[in-house]
C-alpha positions in Angstrom: 100.9 177.9 95.5 102.7 176.2 92.8 103.7 177.1 89.2 101.7 175.4 86.5 102.8 174.5 83.1 100.2 177.1 81.6 102.2 180.1 83.0 105.2 179.2 80.9 105.4 179.0 77.1 104.2 175.8 75.5 107.5 175.7 73.6 110.2 177.5 75.7 111.8 180.4 73.9 115.7 180.1 73.4 118.2 182.4 74.7 120.4 184.7 72.7 124.0 184.6 73.4 126.4 187.5 72.5 130.0 186.7 71.9 133.0 188.8 70.8 136.0 190.9 71.8 136.0 193.2 74.9 134.6 196.5 73.8 132.4 194.8 71.0 129.2 195.9 73.0 128.2 192.6 74.6 126.8 194.4 77.7 125.3 197.4 75.8 123.4 195.3 73.3 122.6 192.6 75.7 120.8 195.2 77.9 119.1 196.7 74.7 118.1 193.3 73.3 116.6 192.2 76.6 114.7 195.5 77.0 113.2 195.2 73.3 112.2 191.7 74.0 111.1 191.8 77.5 113.7 189.0 78.3 116.0 188.7 81.2 119.6 189.4 80.6 122.7 187.8 82.0 126.3 189.0 81.9 128.5 186.1 82.5 131.4 188.3 83.9 128.9 189.6 86.5 127.9 186.0 87.2 131.5 185.2 88.0 132.0 188.4 90.2 128.9 187.7 92.2 129.9 183.9 92.5 133.2 184.7 93.9 132.6 188.1 95.7 135.4 189.9 93.8 135.9 191.8 90.7 136.7 190.0 87.4 140.4 191.3 87.6 140.5 190.2 91.3 139.4 186.6 90.2 142.2 186.6 87.6 144.8 188.0 90.0 143.8 185.3 92.6 143.4 182.3 90.5 145.6 182.9 87.6 144.7 182.5 83.8 144.2 178.8 83.6 142.2 178.4 86.6 140.1 181.6 85.6 139.4 179.9 82.2 138.3 176.6 83.9 136.0 178.4 86.4 134.5 180.7 83.8 133.8 177.5 81.4 132.3 175.4 84.4 129.9 178.3 85.4 128.8 179.1 82.0 128.3 175.4 81.0 125.9 174.9 83.9 123.6 177.6 83.0 119.8 176.7 82.7 118.0 179.6 81.2 115.1 180.3 78.6 114.2 183.8 77.3 117.4 185.4 78.2 120.2 187.4 76.6 123.6 186.0 77.6 126.1 188.5 77.3 129.7 186.4 77.6 133.1 187.5 78.7 135.3 187.4 75.6 137.3 184.3 76.9 134.3 182.1 77.2 135.1 180.9 73.5 138.1 178.9 74.9 135.7 176.5 76.6 134.3 173.8 74.6 131.7 172.7 77.3 130.6 176.4 77.6 130.1 177.0 73.8 128.1 173.7 73.5 125.9 174.6 76.3 125.3 178.2 74.9 124.6 176.7 71.5 122.0 174.4 73.1 120.3 177.3 74.8 119.8 179.2 71.5 121.6 181.0 68.6 125.0 182.5 69.2 125.7 186.3 67.8 129.1 187.4 67.1 129.3 191.1 67.9 132.2 191.9 65.4 134.7 194.6 65.4 137.8 195.4 63.6 141.2 195.4 65.4 141.6 199.2 65.5 138.1 199.6 67.3 139.1 196.9 69.7 142.3 198.7 70.5 140.7 202.2 70.9 138.0 200.8 73.2 140.0 198.6 75.3 143.0 200.9 75.8 145.8 199.2 77.6 143.5 196.5 78.9 144.5 196.7 82.4 141.9 196.2 85.2 139.4 194.8 82.7 139.9 191.3 83.7 141.1 190.3 80.1 142.1 186.6 80.0 145.4 187.3 78.2 148.6 185.1 78.7 151.6 186.7 80.0 153.7 188.1 77.1 150.7 188.0 74.6 149.7 191.4 72.9 146.3 192.7 72.6 146.9 192.3 68.9 147.8 188.8 69.2 144.6 188.1 71.6 142.5 189.6 68.9 144.2 187.4 66.1 143.8 184.3 68.2 140.1 184.6 69.1 138.5 185.9 65.9 138.5 182.6 64.2 137.2 180.9 67.3 134.3 183.5 67.2 133.5 183.1 63.6 133.3 179.3 64.0 131.0 179.6 66.9 128.6 182.3 65.5 125.2 181.6 63.9 125.0 185.3 62.9 127.6 188.1 62.6 126.8 191.7 63.4 129.3 194.4 62.8 128.8 196.7 66.0 131.6 199.3 65.0 129.6 200.5 62.0 126.1 200.9 63.4 124.4 202.5 66.3 123.3 199.9 69.1 119.5 200.3 68.2 120.4 199.6 64.4 122.5 196.5 65.6 119.6 195.2 67.7 117.1 195.4 64.7 119.6 193.6 62.6 120.0 190.7 65.2 116.2 190.5 65.5 115.7 190.4 61.8 118.2 187.4 61.6 116.7 185.3 64.3 113.8 182.9 63.7 111.8 182.5 66.8 109.4 179.9 65.1 
């Protein structure tokens, strides 16, 4: 038996994409938003790991930074989803094609944290699969990415000042599903 158009929304619901630094809460809030809305949730880091059958750090170690960024951008730019919370890896912001696709799918929400919170949550960054250039500091990475996130964001939510439930409320108050 096939699927009929009646089983789907007359107007497809958009996705909500979460971007931000490692430690900003993209996975945690992605799960909470998906549960609240009854939607699916896709963590793009887990998507890369499933595609290659290895950890994010393993992918970085095997392919190197430039190829990792190319792979991430390609896989994310091919997503075809509706009614899904997309929790991105922090480096997706470097791919114009991936970000264009995510914007086509729905609003982009920056989960914003300050530099101190980033450093506290990430620690030394080892084994996190951080897309960081050799010799670049975590502070340098933070400074380089912040303007890119802000330029891409439709909504900005501070996740270092509120509990996850309050952040979910704030996001949902700012998104128009009409």
